[in-house]
N, CA, C and O of each residue as an XYZ file, in Angstrom:
588
protein
N       0.843     -1.274     -0.097
C       0.035      0.029      0.004
C       0.837      1.305      0.044
O       1.725      1.553      0.860
N       0.404      2.119     -0.972
C       1.434      3.437     -1.064
C       1.077      4.404     -0.031
O       0.018      4.200      0.562
N       1.731      5.352      0.264
C       1.565      6.449      1.377
C       0.477      7.431      0.555
O      -0.051      8.309      1.236
N       0.169      7.357     -0.622
C      -0.629      8.346     -1.233
C      -1.806      7.494     -1.734
O      -2.356      7.896     -2.759
N      -2.285      6.335     -1.137
C      -3.361      5.485     -1.411
C      -4.552      6.506     -1.213
O      -4.401      7.391     -0.371
N      -5.754      6.437     -1.953
C      -6.899      7.132     -1.930
C      -7.986      6.290     -2.315
O      -7.819      5.436     -3.186
N      -9.129      6.460     -1.721
C     -10.400      5.742     -1.994
C     -10.508      5.650     -3.682
O     -10.213      6.620     -4.381
N     -10.929      4.473     -4.199
C     -11.027      4.238     -5.613
C     -12.335      5.071     -6.093
O     -13.224      5.367     -5.296
N     -12.367      5.366     -7.247
C     -13.355      6.035     -7.971
C     -13.779      5.359     -9.103
O     -12.951      5.044     -9.958
N     -15.258      5.023     -9.258
C     -15.704      4.202    -10.288
C     -15.418      4.940    -11.578
O     -15.149      6.140    -11.606
N     -15.492      4.122    -12.696
C     -15.346      4.587    -14.006
C     -16.177      5.625    -14.392
O     -15.715      6.619    -14.952
N     -17.512      5.480    -14.118
C     -18.527      6.487    -14.237
C     -18.290      7.869    -13.633
O     -18.379      8.946    -14.223
N     -17.956      7.642    -12.287
C     -17.451      8.962    -11.681
C     -16.065      9.495    -12.180
O     -15.815     10.700    -12.166
N     -15.254      8.641    -12.581
C     -14.100      9.302    -13.310
C     -14.488     10.053    -14.567
O     -14.039     11.175    -14.801
N     -15.341      9.412    -15.387
C     -15.765     10.072    -16.608
C     -16.395     11.392    -16.249
O     -16.320     12.319    -17.055
N     -16.992     11.536    -15.128
C     -17.748     12.826    -14.843
C     -16.636     13.845    -14.330
O     -16.682     15.021    -14.691
N     -15.629     13.373    -13.475
C     -14.733     14.135    -12.895
C     -13.483     14.542    -13.499
O     -12.859     15.490    -13.024
N     -13.071     13.909    -14.501
C     -11.787     14.077    -15.072
C     -11.758     14.906    -16.375
O     -12.690     14.789    -17.171
N     -10.749     15.720    -16.618
C     -10.414     16.663    -17.672
C      -8.953     16.242    -18.107
O      -8.121     15.846    -17.290
N      -8.711     16.359    -19.465
C      -7.419     16.344    -19.984
C      -6.628     17.446    -19.655
O      -7.180     18.530    -19.463
N      -5.377     17.326    -19.558
C      -4.271     18.240    -19.330
C      -4.390     19.132    -20.355
O      -4.206     20.265    -19.910
N      -4.628     19.133    -21.601
C      -4.527     19.911    -22.595
C      -5.885     20.891    -22.607
O      -5.788     22.052    -23.005
N      -7.031     20.394    -22.187
C      -8.192     21.219    -22.013
C      -8.032     22.072    -20.847
O      -8.308     23.263    -20.992
N      -7.557     21.583    -19.504
C      -7.278     22.383    -18.541
C      -6.427     23.545    -18.684
O      -6.749     24.657    -18.268
N      -5.198     23.251    -19.351
C      -4.427     24.391    -19.629
C      -5.010     25.355    -20.655
O      -4.530     26.488    -20.696
N      -6.085     24.995    -21.563
C      -6.804     25.975    -22.492
C      -7.593     26.855    -21.598
O      -7.594     28.077    -21.752
N      -8.354     26.174    -20.540
C      -9.299     26.781    -19.730
C      -8.562     27.945    -18.895
O      -9.004     29.087    -18.764
N      -7.315     27.436    -18.333
C      -6.571     28.520    -17.567
C      -6.228     29.627    -18.389
O      -6.361     30.767    -17.943
N      -5.777     29.411    -19.608
C      -5.186     30.405    -20.595
C      -6.247     31.328    -20.884
O      -5.991     32.528    -20.987
N      -7.678     30.787    -21.057
C      -8.675     31.722    -21.315
C      -9.295     32.407    -20.082
O     -10.293     33.115    -20.214
N      -8.757     32.218    -18.975
C      -9.270     32.743    -17.882
C     -10.415     32.113    -17.183
O     -10.964     32.689    -16.244
N     -10.807     30.905    -17.626
C     -12.044     30.146    -17.277
C     -11.829     29.173    -15.932
O     -12.793     28.797    -15.265
N     -10.409     28.801    -15.605
C     -10.272     27.846    -14.491
C      -8.962     28.253    -13.921
O      -8.249     29.100    -14.459
N      -8.675     27.664    -12.876
C      -7.546     27.628    -11.944
C      -6.968     26.276    -11.657
O      -7.732     25.369    -11.326
N      -5.677     26.069    -11.759
C      -5.303     24.727    -11.578
C      -4.866     24.688     -9.941
O      -4.073     25.530     -9.518
N      -5.321     23.864     -9.231
C      -5.071     23.732     -7.686
C      -4.007     22.366     -7.609
O      -4.352     21.237     -7.959
N      -2.796     22.678     -7.135
C      -1.947     21.479     -6.806
C      -2.131     21.000     -5.457
O      -1.835     21.728     -4.509
N      -2.637     19.731     -5.272
C      -2.860     19.259     -4.039
C      -1.895     18.265     -3.383
O      -2.175     17.497     -2.462
N      -0.513     18.421     -4.108
C       0.552     17.676     -3.566
C       1.171     18.367     -2.221
O       1.137     19.565     -1.939
N       1.718     17.351     -1.501
C       2.262     18.078     -0.196
C       3.596     18.906     -0.567
O       4.282     18.631     -1.552
N       3.850     19.817      0.217
C       5.057     20.853     -0.201
C       6.284     20.216     -0.482
O       6.965     20.688     -1.393
N       6.757     19.064      0.238
C       8.000     18.546     -0.082
C       7.910     17.894     -1.568
O       8.940     17.768     -2.230
N       6.884     17.560     -1.976
C       6.603     16.912     -3.497
C       6.940     18.005     -4.355
O       7.665     17.787     -5.326
N       6.490     19.198     -4.111
C       6.616     20.471     -4.967
C       8.016     20.862     -5.103
O       8.533     21.174     -6.176
N       8.728     20.827     -3.748
C      10.051     21.188     -3.619
C      10.839     20.146     -4.490
O      11.737     20.511     -5.249
N      10.498     18.954     -4.362
C      11.350     17.908     -4.980
C      11.304     17.750     -6.518
O      12.276     17.497     -7.229
N       9.969     17.947     -6.942
C       9.688     17.621     -8.338
C       9.511     18.778     -9.150
O       9.757     18.744    -10.355
N       9.020     20.002     -8.454
C       8.711     21.243     -9.237
C       7.201     21.434     -9.261
O       6.451     20.608     -8.741
N       6.725     22.634     -9.926
C       5.439     22.847    -10.053
C       4.942     23.412    -11.269
O       5.753     24.030    -11.960
N       3.707     23.310    -11.675
C       3.186     23.790    -12.814
C       2.944     25.273    -12.503
O       2.317     25.695    -11.531
N       3.546     26.027    -13.494
C       3.550     27.598    -13.210
C       2.127     28.094    -13.056
O       1.289     27.645    -13.838
N       1.771     28.951    -12.154
C       0.464     29.671    -11.878
C      -0.470     28.682    -11.164
O      -1.668     28.967    -11.146
N      -0.110     27.703    -10.655
C      -1.030     26.861     -9.707
C      -1.097     27.463     -8.375
O      -0.178     28.133     -7.903
N      -2.320     27.186     -7.713
C      -2.448     27.486     -6.389
C      -2.235     26.141     -5.555
O      -2.793     25.069     -5.785
N      -1.337     26.406     -4.565
C      -1.038     25.093     -3.854
C      -1.991     24.999     -2.439
O      -1.951     25.815     -1.519
N      -2.809     23.854     -2.507
C      -3.721     23.492     -1.501
C      -3.402     22.052     -0.972
O      -4.074     21.178     -1.519
N      -2.529     21.633     -0.036
C      -2.281     20.304      0.145
C      -3.440     19.453      0.721
O      -4.076     19.790      1.719
N      -3.657     18.352      0.030
C      -4.793     17.443      0.319
C      -4.914     17.016      1.654
O      -5.982     17.057      2.265
N      -3.611     16.515      2.235
C      -3.755     15.818      3.535
C      -4.201     16.685      4.576
O      -5.036     16.391      5.431
N      -3.478     17.991      4.431
C      -3.913     18.975      5.478
C      -5.388     19.402      5.345
O      -5.980     19.866      6.320
N      -6.015     19.244      4.096
C      -7.348     19.663      4.082
C      -8.132     18.584      4.561
O      -9.165     18.833      5.181
N      -7.771     17.407      4.351
C      -8.531     16.326      4.858
C      -8.600     16.378      6.562
O      -9.584     16.020      7.210
N      -7.439     16.860      7.090
C      -7.463     16.852      8.568
C      -8.259     18.046      9.044
O      -8.927     17.982     10.076
N      -8.185     19.250      8.221
C      -8.969     20.385      8.594
C     -10.462     20.108      8.628
O     -11.197     20.661      9.446
N     -10.904     19.214      7.697
C     -12.262     19.128      7.439
C     -12.676     17.814      8.503
O     -13.827     17.379      8.503
N     -11.826     17.356      9.221
C     -12.040     16.301     10.220
C     -12.077     15.058      9.820
O     -12.323     14.157     10.623
N     -11.819     14.799      8.409
C     -11.408     13.480      7.942
C     -10.391     12.749      8.542
O      -9.417     13.341      9.007
N     -10.492     11.496      8.594
C      -9.577     10.677      9.395
C      -8.585     10.254      8.314
O      -8.967      9.769      7.249
N      -7.259     10.458      8.626
C      -6.106     10.252      7.808
C      -5.729      8.959      7.885
O      -5.887      8.438      8.990
N      -5.159      8.124      6.805
C      -4.712      6.797      7.012
C      -3.470      6.875      7.815
O      -3.050      7.987      8.135
N      -2.888      5.881      8.143
C      -1.478      5.908      8.826
C      -0.567      6.462      7.998
O       0.197      7.299      8.481
N      -0.468      6.139      6.694
C       0.437      6.596      5.606
C       0.329      7.919      5.319
O       1.358      8.572      5.149
N      -0.917      8.509      5.224
C      -1.282      9.772      5.047
C      -0.666     10.875      6.165
O      -0.157     11.958      5.876
N      -0.836     10.348      7.441
C      -0.386     10.996      8.579
C       1.211     10.948      8.720
O       1.833     11.835      9.306
N       1.712     10.026      8.233
C       3.185      9.834      8.259
C       3.753     10.731      7.116
O       4.895     11.188      7.169
N       2.990     10.934      6.192
C       3.518     11.846      4.935
C       3.368     13.182      5.487
O       4.305     13.979      5.436
N       2.114     13.511      6.075
C       1.830     14.884      6.605
C       2.941     15.330      7.619
O       3.509     16.422      7.592
N       3.170     14.282      8.548
C       4.250     14.574      9.558
C       5.668     14.914      9.068
O       6.376     15.740      9.643
N       6.060     14.195      7.918
C       7.286     14.371      7.265
C       7.530     15.701      6.617
O       8.693     16.095      6.526
N       6.613     16.375      6.192
C       6.822     17.571      5.443
C       6.591     18.884      6.582
O       6.162     18.673      7.717
N       6.876     19.971      6.180
C       6.749     21.115      6.944
C       5.209     21.669      6.811
O       4.661     21.829      5.721
N       4.736     21.874      7.776
C       3.097     22.224      7.835
C       2.946     23.437      7.024
O       3.895     24.221      7.020
N       1.867     23.721      6.317
C       1.554     24.777      5.649
C       0.812     25.802      6.501
O       0.431     25.338      7.576
N       0.558     26.889      6.316
C      -0.073     27.779      7.216
C      -1.486     27.903      6.952
O      -2.128     28.845      7.415
N      -2.093     26.858      6.116
C      -3.559     26.868      5.607
C      -4.269     26.669      7.078
O      -3.795     26.053      8.032
N      -5.582     27.382      7.004
C      -6.388     26.848      8.165
C      -7.771     26.849      7.429
O      -7.883     27.238      6.267
N      -8.755     26.414      8.139
C     -10.244     26.224      7.461
C     -10.782     27.414      6.853
O     -11.534     27.347      5.881
N     -10.393     28.612      7.436
C     -10.901     29.879      6.947
C     -10.230     30.225      5.643
O     -10.862     30.672      4.686
N      -8.914     30.004      5.631
C      -8.219     30.284      4.485
C      -8.700     29.361      3.460
O      -8.932     29.875      2.366
N      -8.881     28.209      3.574
C      -9.345     27.156      2.521
C     -10.552     27.739      1.988
O     -10.555     28.230      0.859
N     -11.525     27.722      2.682
C     -12.859     28.354      2.231
C     -12.802     29.536      1.564
O     -13.451     29.685      0.529
N     -12.075     30.450      2.038
C     -12.004     31.711      1.485
C     -11.302     31.476     -0.063
O     -11.803     31.982     -1.068
N     -10.236     30.747     -0.095
C      -9.464     30.647     -1.414
C     -10.492     29.938     -2.388
O     -10.695     30.444     -3.492
N     -11.114     28.834     -2.025
C     -12.038     28.194     -2.808
C     -13.160     28.877     -3.369
O     -13.523     28.697     -4.531
N     -13.784     29.752     -2.474
C     -14.967     30.546     -2.839
C     -14.423     31.661     -3.706
O     -15.172     32.032     -4.610
N     -13.317     32.226     -3.594
C     -12.993     33.271     -4.473
C     -12.758     32.731     -5.700
O     -13.190     33.303     -6.701
N     -12.047     31.564     -5.789
C     -11.851     31.038     -7.275
C     -13.053     30.285     -7.950
O     -13.138     30.219     -9.176
N     -13.895     29.769     -7.185
C     -14.993     29.029     -7.703
C     -16.304     29.986     -7.755
O     -16.996     29.919     -8.771
N     -16.624     30.737     -6.875
C     -17.810     31.718     -6.854
C     -17.455     32.995     -7.438
O     -17.846     33.270     -8.572
N     -16.735     33.811     -6.751
C     -16.303     35.151     -7.114
C     -15.856     35.418     -8.624
O     -16.309     36.296     -9.359
N     -14.821     34.428     -8.949
C     -14.241     34.490    -10.246
C     -14.938     33.416    -11.282
O     -14.566     33.360    -12.454
N     -15.907     32.625    -10.794
C     -16.679     31.661    -11.510
C     -15.531     30.950    -12.463
O     -15.536     30.996    -13.693
N     -14.550     30.285    -11.646
C     -13.608     29.575    -12.203
C     -13.823     28.047    -12.025
O     -14.314     27.635    -10.974
N     -13.468     27.190    -13.027
C     -13.383     25.828    -12.679
C     -12.314     25.536    -11.861
O     -11.265     26.161    -12.020
N     -12.412     24.647    -10.971
C     -11.355     24.221    -10.034
C     -10.804     22.966    -10.643
O     -11.432     21.908    -10.645
N      -9.421     23.144    -11.241
C      -8.803     21.984    -11.963
C      -7.764     21.372    -10.963
O      -6.663     21.909    -10.846
N      -8.065     20.357    -10.305
C      -7.184     19.864     -9.481
C      -6.189     18.935    -10.104
O      -6.581     18.132    -10.951
N      -4.861     18.987     -9.729
C      -3.763     18.249    -10.153
C      -2.968     17.770     -8.738
O      -2.891     18.360     -7.661
N      -2.502     16.687     -9.092
C      -1.614     15.976     -8.030
C      -0.476     15.523     -8.835
O      -0.102     16.170     -9.813
N       0.145     14.326     -8.424
C       1.253     13.833     -9.100
C       1.044     13.077    -10.482
O       1.630     13.278    -11.546
N      -0.029     12.079    -10.156
C      -0.440     11.270    -11.300
C      -1.827     11.384    -11.545
O      -2.172     10.908    -12.627
N      -2.806     11.926    -10.785
C      -4.063     12.114    -11.232
C      -4.964     11.162    -10.391
O      -6.162     11.070    -10.660
N      -4.442     10.505     -9.450
C      -5.270      9.599     -8.613
C      -5.846     10.384     -7.355
O      -7.009     10.234     -6.980
N      -4.981     11.192     -6.762
C      -5.315     11.668     -5.507
C      -6.375     12.997     -5.838
O      -7.191     13.469     -5.047
N      -6.113     13.440     -7.217
C      -6.854     14.639     -7.611
C      -8.265     14.194     -7.902
O      -9.142     15.044     -7.747
N      -8.639     12.893     -8.334
C      -9.942     12.427     -8.386
C     -10.663     12.636     -7.069
O     -11.764     13.175     -6.960
N      -9.909     12.143     -6.060
C     -10.569     11.911     -4.763
C     -10.777     13.532     -4.397
O     -11.876     13.847     -3.939
N      -9.954     14.376     -4.548
C     -10.145     15.715     -4.157
C     -11.228     16.448     -4.981
O     -11.987     17.215     -4.387
N     -11.332     16.280     -6.148
C     -12.373     16.792     -6.962
C     -13.690     16.277     -6.420
O     -14.641     17.049     -6.293
N     -13.775     14.969     -6.090
C     -15.006     14.416     -5.582
C     -15.463     14.904     -4.208
O     -16.634     15.012     -3.845
N     -14.356     15.186     -3.489
C     -14.551     15.896     -2.024
C     -15.020     17.290     -2.204
O     -15.930     17.732     -1.502
N     -14.433     18.007     -3.123
C     -14.934     19.406     -3.289
C     -16.300     19.465     -3.817
O     -17.096     20.307     -3.401
N     -16.644     18.495     -4.831
C     -18.166     18.446     -5.221
C     -19.028     17.951     -4.080
O     -20.187     18.364     -4.059
N     -18.640     17.149     -3.156
C     -19.422     16.754     -2.093
C     -19.579     17.985     -0.947
O     -20.440     17.947     -0.068
N     -18.693     18.986     -1.089
C     -18.703     20.281     -0.175
C     -19.581     21.392     -0.954
O     -19.748     22.486     -0.415
N     -20.083     21.143     -2.091
C     -20.953     21.985     -2.949
C     -20.069     22.818     -3.865
O     -20.358     24.004     -4.025
N     -19.175     22.373     -4.385
C     -18.408     23.033     -5.436
C     -18.562     22.068     -6.796
O     -17.788     21.148     -7.060
N     -19.587     22.415     -7.515
C     -19.824     21.426     -8.692
C     -18.669     21.670     -9.838
O     -18.474     20.816    -10.703
N     -18.033     22.708     -9.793
C     -16.994     23.108    -10.946
C     -15.733     22.466    -10.632
O     -14.746     22.979    -11.158
N     -15.529     21.344     -9.808
C     -14.302     20.846     -9.503
C     -14.010     19.705    -10.541
O     -14.903     18.919    -10.855
N     -12.903     19.636    -11.004
C     -12.408     18.615    -12.088
C     -11.061     18.198    -11.703
O     -10.228     18.928    -11.165
N     -10.903     16.912    -12.032
C      -9.334     16.319    -11.787
C      -8.802     16.224    -12.943
O      -9.393     15.671    -13.870
N      -7.434     16.826    -13.077
C      -6.565     16.871    -14.418
C      -5.999     15.418    -14.492
O      -5.359     14.940    -13.555
N      -6.250     14.763    -15.598
C      -5.871     13.505    -15.975
C      -4.380     13.572    -16.159
O      -3.867     14.338    -16.973
N      -3.592     12.637    -15.277
C      -2.054     12.420    -15.505
C      -1.342     13.430    -14.584
O      -0.167     13.199    -14.297
N      -1.950     14.532    -14.094
C      -1.380     15.352    -13.115
C      -0.019     15.804    -13.515
O       0.300     15.722    -14.701
N       0.789     16.263    -12.650
C       2.040     16.736    -12.809
C       2.982     15.968    -13.719
O       3.753     16.526    -14.500
N       2.868     14.588    -13.563
C       3.550     13.844    -14.613
C       3.347     13.898    -15.946
O       4.274     13.782    -16.748
N       1.930     14.107    -16.339
C       1.654     14.525    -17.770
C       2.266     15.964    -18.165
O       2.817     16.234    -19.232
N       2.085     16.683    -17.258
C       2.750     18.071    -17.513
C       4.083     17.965    -17.731
O       4.555     18.434    -18.768
N       4.806     17.400    -16.886
C       6.275     17.266    -17.077
C       6.728     16.632    -18.266
O       7.769     16.952    -18.838
N       5.769     15.522    -18.731
C       6.030     14.757    -20.056
C       6.033     15.786    -21.224
O       6.899     15.849    -22.096
N       4.952     16.571    -21.113
C       4.487     17.465    -22.150
C       5.744     18.454    -22.375
O       6.180     18.690    -23.501
N       6.284     19.011    -21.191
C       7.392     19.971    -21.337
C       8.523     19.303    -21.892
O       9.193     19.981    -22.672
N       8.895     18.126    -21.673
C      10.114     17.430    -22.180
C       9.989     17.212    -23.628
O      10.953     17.315    -24.386
N       8.689     16.882    -24.047
C       8.475     16.567    -25.737
C       8.387     17.866    -26.445
O       8.374     17.895    -27.676
N       8.330     18.844    -25.790
C       8.061     20.134    -26.467
C       9.343     20.811    -27.086
O       9.250     21.888    -27.676
């Protein structure tokens, strides 16, 4: 079991929640969406970030919302440096992007697995414009090296 295991998403839910990297980048370029990177801070430090993304670490969000972290998630959370995010900051940021700017919330992680969970979580919290970017940072990095 990996430190980044998340609940599985059905194929039907995946089809509803997922967007391609190319489409998400076009939406950002058109000013219709914002990419939100949910990786932990140390992952971004080690691997890099997609320019222009907003960083909101998933495991810290789960903890803020009172969701129980798995032992592996807690270990990963404890390994990194805590961010300064609090529940008010989280809701303010999401509301500003989703409601005030009427943006799609384009969730990205390393490979696209955690972002599916995060998009589903945001939708359950009343943010219907949350989508998971297929392939995540790995897909973006591959695109950069092939360009």
